[in-house]
VMD Tcl script that builds the backbone (N, CA, C; Angstrom):
set m [mol new atoms 201]
animate dup $m
set s [atomselect $m all]
$s set {name element resname resid chain x y z} {
  {N N MET 1 A 9.035 -11.420 3.058}
  {CA C MET 1 A 7.456 -11.765 2.740}
  {C C MET 1 A 7.216 -11.713 1.326}
  {N N GLU 2 A 6.581 -12.714 1.014}
  {CA C GLU 2 A 6.244 -12.867 -0.568}
  {C C GLU 2 A 4.737 -12.670 -0.702}
  {N N ASN 3 A 4.395 -12.310 -1.888}
  {CA C ASN 3 A 2.836 -12.067 -2.271}
  {C C ASN 3 A 1.994 -13.032 -1.576}
  {N N ALA 4 A 2.327 -14.392 -1.798}
  {CA C ALA 4 A 1.347 -15.291 -1.290}
  {C C ALA 4 A 1.178 -15.322 0.188}
  {N N ASN 5 A 2.088 -14.762 0.877}
  {CA C ASN 5 A 1.851 -14.783 2.479}
  {C C ASN 5 A 1.076 -13.493 2.826}
  {N N LEU 6 A 0.792 -12.579 1.804}
  {CA C LEU 6 A 0.161 -11.350 2.346}
  {C C LEU 6 A -1.442 -11.737 2.434}
  {N N PRO 7 A -1.976 -11.250 3.572}
  {CA C PRO 7 A -3.403 -11.397 3.692}
  {C C PRO 7 A -4.108 -10.477 2.560}
  {N N ASN 8 A -5.400 -10.678 2.536}
  {CA C ASN 8 A -6.389 -10.222 1.556}
  {C C ASN 8 A -6.451 -8.623 1.806}
  {N N ILE 9 A -6.522 -8.479 3.006}
  {CA C ILE 9 A -6.696 -6.987 3.455}
  {C C ILE 9 A -5.307 -6.616 4.258}
  {N N LEU 10 A -4.944 -5.567 3.730}
  {CA C LEU 10 A -3.533 -5.394 4.494}
  {C C LEU 10 A -3.563 -3.992 5.324}
  {N N THR 11 A -2.912 -4.077 6.293}
  {CA C THR 11 A -2.721 -2.703 7.235}
  {C C THR 11 A -1.445 -2.110 6.896}
  {N N ALA 12 A -1.255 -1.012 7.408}
  {CA C ALA 12 A 0.131 -0.206 7.084}
  {C C ALA 12 A 1.215 -0.899 7.573}
  {N N GLN 13 A 1.093 -1.764 8.631}
  {CA C GLN 13 A 2.175 -2.370 9.080}
  {C C GLN 13 A 2.679 -3.676 8.103}
  {N N HIS 14 A 1.736 -4.213 7.589}
  {CA C HIS 14 A 2.054 -5.280 6.476}
  {C C HIS 14 A 2.882 -4.671 5.405}
  {N N ILE 15 A 2.194 -3.530 5.000}
  {CA C ILE 15 A 2.914 -2.819 3.831}
  {C C ILE 15 A 4.337 -2.188 4.130}
  {N N ALA 16 A 4.367 -1.775 5.212}
  {CA C ALA 16 A 5.743 -1.324 5.792}
  {C C ALA 16 A 6.723 -2.476 5.684}
  {N N ASP 17 A 6.182 -3.716 6.373}
  {CA C ASP 17 A 7.210 -4.841 6.508}
  {C C ASP 17 A 7.493 -5.227 5.102}
  {N N TYR 18 A 6.553 -5.315 4.228}
  {CA C TYR 18 A 6.885 -5.826 2.812}
  {C C TYR 18 A 7.831 -4.952 2.017}
  {N N LEU 19 A 7.584 -3.607 2.145}
  {CA C LEU 19 A 8.416 -2.592 1.352}
  {C C LEU 19 A 9.656 -2.266 2.092}
  {N N GLY 20 A 9.779 -2.563 3.380}
  {CA C GLY 20 A 10.994 -2.221 4.134}
  {C C GLY 20 A 11.143 -0.607 4.390}
  {N N ILE 21 A 9.794 0.018 4.603}
  {CA C ILE 21 A 9.792 1.465 4.843}
  {C C ILE 21 A 9.090 1.731 6.297}
  {N N SER 22 A 9.078 2.751 6.612}
  {CA C SER 22 A 8.282 3.079 7.957}
  {C C SER 22 A 6.764 2.918 7.826}
  {N N ARG 23 A 6.176 2.682 8.792}
  {CA C ARG 23 A 4.636 2.822 8.875}
  {C C ARG 23 A 4.109 4.274 8.576}
  {N N ARG 24 A 4.897 5.175 9.120}
  {CA C ARG 24 A 4.466 6.559 8.966}
  {C C ARG 24 A 4.438 6.848 7.399}
  {N N ARG 25 A 5.509 6.427 6.680}
  {CA C ARG 25 A 5.629 6.635 5.232}
  {C C ARG 25 A 4.407 6.013 4.620}
  {N N VAL 26 A 4.058 4.828 4.917}
  {CA C VAL 26 A 2.904 4.037 4.282}
  {C C VAL 26 A 1.714 4.907 4.544}
  {N N TYR 27 A 1.409 5.561 5.704}
  {CA C TYR 27 A 0.304 6.442 5.999}
  {C C TYR 27 A 0.393 7.635 4.951}
  {N N GLU 28 A 1.532 8.265 4.704}
  {CA C GLU 28 A 1.649 9.299 3.928}
  {C C GLU 28 A 1.120 8.912 2.536}
  {N N LEU 29 A 1.595 7.948 2.144}
  {CA C LEU 29 A 1.246 7.253 0.772}
  {C C LEU 29 A -0.264 7.038 0.656}
  {N N MET 30 A -0.882 6.638 1.711}
  {CA C MET 30 A -2.223 6.407 1.745}
  {C C MET 30 A -3.063 7.704 1.692}
  {N N GLN 31 A -2.340 8.709 2.028}
  {CA C GLN 31 A -3.246 9.935 2.040}
  {C C GLN 31 A -2.997 10.746 0.682}
  {N N LEU 32 A -2.072 10.249 -0.196}
  {CA C LEU 32 A -1.972 10.798 -1.426}
  {C C LEU 32 A -2.948 10.259 -2.465}
  {N N SER 33 A -3.306 11.068 -3.474}
  {CA C SER 33 A -4.281 10.574 -4.331}
  {C C SER 33 A -3.549 9.597 -5.237}
  {N N GLU 34 A -4.238 8.663 -5.763}
  {CA C GLU 34 A -3.632 7.705 -6.739}
  {C C GLU 34 A -2.909 8.261 -7.791}
  {N N LYS 35 A -3.580 9.459 -8.429}
  {CA C LYS 35 A -2.890 10.070 -9.413}
  {C C LYS 35 A -1.562 10.776 -9.038}
  {N N ALA 36 A -1.294 11.012 -7.753}
  {CA C ALA 36 A -0.049 11.523 -7.226}
  {C C ALA 36 A 0.770 10.469 -6.689}
  {N N GLY 37 A 0.341 9.285 -6.940}
  {CA C GLY 37 A 1.333 8.015 -6.523}
  {C C GLY 37 A 0.880 7.489 -5.190}
  {N N GLY 38 A -0.111 7.734 -4.821}
  {CA C GLY 38 A -0.665 7.134 -3.450}
  {C C GLY 38 A -1.242 5.825 -3.622}
  {N N ILE 39 A -1.339 5.099 -2.483}
  {CA C ILE 39 A -1.762 3.811 -2.370}
  {C C ILE 39 A -3.362 3.745 -2.180}
  {N N ARG 40 A -4.058 3.296 -3.115}
  {CA C ARG 40 A -5.570 3.154 -2.690}
  {C C ARG 40 A -5.854 2.539 -1.489}
  {N N CYS 41 A -6.713 3.076 -0.595}
  {CA C CYS 41 A -7.067 2.471 0.648}
  {C C CYS 41 A -8.558 2.816 1.058}
  {N N PHE 42 A -9.028 2.058 1.953}
  {CA C PHE 42 A -10.356 2.519 2.515}
  {C C PHE 42 A -10.216 2.427 3.974}
  {N N SER 43 A -11.258 3.113 4.657}
  {CA C SER 43 A -11.332 3.110 6.191}
  {C C SER 43 A -12.368 2.283 6.713}
  {N N ILE 44 A -11.950 1.715 7.921}
  {CA C ILE 44 A -12.837 0.957 8.673}
  {C C ILE 44 A -12.856 1.815 10.166}
  {N N GLY 45 A -13.593 2.510 10.366}
  {CA C GLY 45 A -13.648 3.444 11.530}
  {C C GLY 45 A -12.446 4.278 11.244}
  {N N SER 46 A -11.534 4.354 12.155}
  {CA C SER 46 A -10.342 5.432 12.007}
  {C C SER 46 A -9.165 4.680 11.392}
  {N N SER 47 A -9.320 3.378 11.084}
  {CA C SER 47 A -8.258 2.553 10.617}
  {C C SER 47 A -8.157 2.625 9.134}
  {N N LYS 48 A -7.020 2.533 8.467}
  {CA C LYS 48 A -6.776 2.453 6.931}
  {C C LYS 48 A -6.442 1.038 6.676}
  {N N ARG 49 A -7.105 0.613 5.643}
  {CA C ARG 49 A -6.821 -0.699 5.057}
  {C C ARG 49 A -6.699 -0.735 3.619}
  {N N VAL 50 A -5.982 -1.711 3.067}
  {CA C VAL 50 A -5.637 -1.690 1.530}
  {C C VAL 50 A -5.867 -3.126 1.106}
  {N N ASP 51 A -6.679 -3.167 -0.031}
  {CA C ASP 51 A -6.938 -4.483 -0.686}
  {C C ASP 51 A -5.602 -4.891 -1.151}
  {N N LYS 52 A -5.277 -6.313 -1.089}
  {CA C LYS 52 A -4.064 -6.807 -1.614}
  {C C LYS 52 A -4.048 -6.663 -3.090}
  {N N GLU 53 A -4.955 -6.698 -3.945}
  {CA C GLU 53 A -4.958 -6.591 -5.365}
  {C C GLU 53 A -4.523 -5.181 -5.732}
  {N N ASP 54 A -5.073 -4.224 -4.982}
  {CA C ASP 54 A -4.833 -2.741 -5.190}
  {C C ASP 54 A -3.388 -2.583 -4.939}
  {N N PHE 55 A -2.767 -3.150 -3.836}
  {CA C PHE 55 A -1.489 -2.927 -3.518}
  {C C PHE 55 A -0.715 -3.457 -4.505}
  {N N LEU 56 A -0.944 -4.709 -5.171}
  {CA C LEU 56 A -0.042 -5.222 -6.012}
  {C C LEU 56 A 0.017 -4.605 -7.404}
  {N N ARG 57 A -1.194 -4.030 -7.588}
  {CA C ARG 57 A -1.176 -3.263 -8.837}
  {C C ARG 57 A -0.479 -1.846 -8.709}
  {N N TRP 58 A -0.595 -1.350 -7.490}
  {CA C TRP 58 A 0.257 -0.092 -7.154}
  {C C TRP 58 A 1.762 -0.343 -7.465}
  {N N ILE 59 A 2.172 -1.580 -6.839}
  {CA C ILE 59 A 3.648 -1.966 -7.105}
  {C C ILE 59 A 3.881 -2.041 -8.498}
  {N N GLU 60 A 3.056 -2.664 -9.304}
  {CA C GLU 60 A 3.386 -2.789 -10.738}
  {C C GLU 60 A 3.428 -1.440 -11.363}
  {N N MET 61 A 2.565 -0.416 -11.113}
  {CA C MET 61 A 2.594 0.786 -11.579}
  {C C MET 61 A 3.793 1.516 -11.362}
  {N N LYS 62 A 4.244 1.512 -9.980}
  {CA C LYS 62 A 5.473 2.010 -9.720}
  {C C LYS 62 A 6.680 1.355 -10.367}
  {N N LYS 63 A 6.687 0.208 -10.705}
  {CA C LYS 63 A 7.780 -0.382 -11.433}
  {C C LYS 63 A 7.871 -0.107 -12.909}
  {N N ASN 64 A 6.648 0.367 -13.338}
  {CA C ASN 64 A 6.660 0.873 -14.819}
  {C C ASN 64 A 6.719 2.134 -15.027}
  {N N GLN 65 A 6.755 2.904 -13.956}
  {CA C GLN 65 A 7.064 4.428 -13.957}
  {C C GLN 65 A 8.416 4.789 -14.508}
  {N N LYS 66 A 8.479 5.851 -15.424}
  {CA C LYS 66 A 9.819 6.185 -15.876}
  {C C LYS 66 A 10.356 7.158 -14.853}
  {N N ILE 67 A 11.682 7.103 -14.585}
  {CA C ILE 67 A 12.268 8.018 -13.505}
  {C C ILE 67 A 12.684 9.208 -14.305}
}
mol reanalyze $m
mol bondsrecalc $m
mol representation Tube
mol addrep $m
């Protein structure tokens, strides 16, 4: 899946498929604060969603982090 193919609002499944990780791990990342490396998200009822631009920024931040 490429960036252009991602919808503007992402579900945990979209992110899991894109990153090749489990949906459970995505939910764990959504629960972490951004300072702790979590993915910025918002709730719609009991569902979590992520803005595509926030997700792409998160990826860039992770790529720029020193190990």
